[in-house]
C-alpha positions in Angstrom: 24.0 -105.0 -9.0 27.2 -103.4 -7.8 28.3 -103.6 -4.2 28.2 -99.8 -3.8 24.6 -99.5 -4.7 23.6 -101.7 -1.7 22.8 -100.1 1.6 25.5 -100.0 4.2 23.8 -102.6 6.5 23.5 -105.1 3.7 27.1 -104.7 2.6 28.3 -105.1 6.1 26.1 -108.2 6.5 27.6 -109.7 3.3 31.1 -108.9 4.4 30.7 -110.6 7.8 28.9 -113.6 6.4 31.0 -114.3 3.3 34.5 -112.9 4.1 34.6 -113.6 7.9 32.6 -116.8 7.5 30.2 -115.9 10.3 26.9 -117.7 10.3 23.9 -115.7 9.2 22.4 -115.0 12.6 25.8 -113.9 14.0 26.5 -111.7 11.0 23.1 -110.2 11.3 23.5 -109.7 15.1 27.0 -108.2 14.5 25.5 -105.7 12.0 22.8 -104.8 14.5 25.3 -104.2 17.2 27.5 -102.0 15.0 24.4 -100.2 13.8 23.3 -99.6 17.4 26.8 -98.5 18.3 26.9 -96.1 15.4 23.4 -94.7 16.4 24.4 -94.5 20.0 27.7 -92.7 19.1 25.7 -90.5 16.7 23.2 -89.7 19.4 26.1 -89.0 21.8 27.7 -86.7 19.1 24.3 -85.1 18.5 24.0 -84.5 22.3 27.5 -83.1 22.3 26.8 -80.9 19.3 23.5 -79.8 20.9 25.3 -79.0 24.2 28.0 -77.1 22.2 25.3 -75.1 20.4 23.5 -74.4 23.7 26.9 -73.2 25.1 27.5 -71.0 22.1 24.0 -69.6 22.3 24.5 -68.9 26.0 27.9 -67.2 25.2 26.2 -65.1 22.5 23.4 -64.3 24.9 26.0 -63.3 27.5 27.9 -61.2 25.0 24.6 -59.7 23.8 23.6 -59.0 27.4 26.9 -57.3 28.1 26.7 -55.4 24.9 23.1 -54.5 25.8 24.3 -53.3 29.1 27.1 -51.3 27.4 24.6 -49.8 24.9 22.2 -49.1 27.8 25.0 -47.3 29.7 25.8 -45.3 26.6 22.2 -44.4 26.1 21.9 -43.3 29.8 25.1 -41.3 29.4 23.7 -39.6 26.3 20.4 -39.0 28.0 22.2 -37.3 30.9 24.3 -35.3 28.5 21.2 -34.3 26.5 19.4 -33.4 29.8 22.3 -31.1 30.6 22.3 -29.5 27.2 18.5 -29.0 27.4 18.9 -27.4 30.8 21.5 -25.1 29.3 19.2 -24.2 26.4 16.4 -23.6 28.9 18.7 -21.3 30.9 19.5 -19.4 27.7 15.9 -19.1 26.8 15.1 -17.7 30.3 17.9 -15.2 29.9 16.6 -14.2 26.4 13.1 -13.9 27.9 14.6 -11.6 30.6 16.3 -9.5 28.0 13.0 -9.2 26.0 11.3 -8.2 29.1 13.9 -5.5 29.7 13.7 -4.4 26.1 9.8 -4.2 26.4 10.2 -2.1 29.5 12.6 0.2 27.7 10.3 0.5 24.7 7.4 1.3 27.1 9.6 4.0 28.7 10.6 5.4 25.3 6.9 5.3 24.3 6.0 7.3 27.4 8.8 9.8 26.7 7.5 10.2 23.1 4.0 10.7 24.3 5.3 13.2 26.8 7.3 15.0 24.1 4.3 14.9 21.8 2.1 16.4 24.5 4.8 19.1 25.1 5.0 19.9 21.4 1.2 19.9 21.1 1.1 22.3 24.0 3.7 24.5 22.4 1.7 24.5 19.2 -1.4 25.4 21.1 0.4 28.3 22.9 1.8 29.4 19.5 -1.7 29.3 18.0 -3.0 31.2 21.0 -0.3 33.8 20.6 -1.1 34.1 16.9 -4.7 34.6 17.9 -3.6 37.1 20.4 -1.5 39.0 17.8 -4.5 39.1 15.5 -6.6 40.3 18.4 -3.9 42.8 19.2 -3.8 44.1 15.7 -7.7 44.4 15.7 -7.5 46.2 19.1 -4.7 48.5 17.8 -6.8 49.5 14.8 -9.8 50.1 17.1 -7.7 52.3 19.3 -6.3 54.3 16.4 -9.8 54.7 15.0 -11.0 56.1 18.4 -7.9 58.2 18.7 -8.7 59.8 15.4 -12.3 60.4 16.4 -11.0 61.9 19.7 -8.5 64.1 17.9 -11.0 65.2 15.4 -13.4 66.0 18.3 -10.6 67.9 20.1 -9.7 69.8 17.0 -13.4 70.7 16.4 -13.7 71.7 20.0 -10.5 73.7 20.0 -11.6 75.4 16.7 -15.0 76.0 18.2 -13.5 77.4 21.4 -11.2 79.6 19.4 -14.0 80.7 17.1 -16.1 81.7 20.1 -13.2 83.3 21.9 -12.1 85.3 18.9 -15.6 86.5 18.0 -15.9 88.2 21.3 
């Protein structure tokens, strides 16, 4: 077997016992002390590494908290900005609603004016129809008058002729 294949503790034991000429029990004790020292030092390094990791975690957490606070401030700032913009939009919608109300009122007024104009035009057409009826009645009346005038004139002519005939016969 080669020396490198042996575990470290066994190689140290062989080194202390053979090369340093320590008795077996002292060589074994020396290996145990070194092993404990290495373990202790490893535990101490482990504790240091653990403390360092904890410190780094705390630092990251602190940085994360500060970044969180920055992000939170940014979000609050954006929220305020958005609230301002929404208030502006609401104001504009209110103004638009007011304009629509004014336009509706104007359309109502125009509608009333058109109804009034339509009533006026309808009245004029009614009067015109009435006049047309009056002209027709007038023409009928005129023809009746002319008929009665002819009858009267014929009666007058007959009476005059009769009067002359009676007067001339005498």
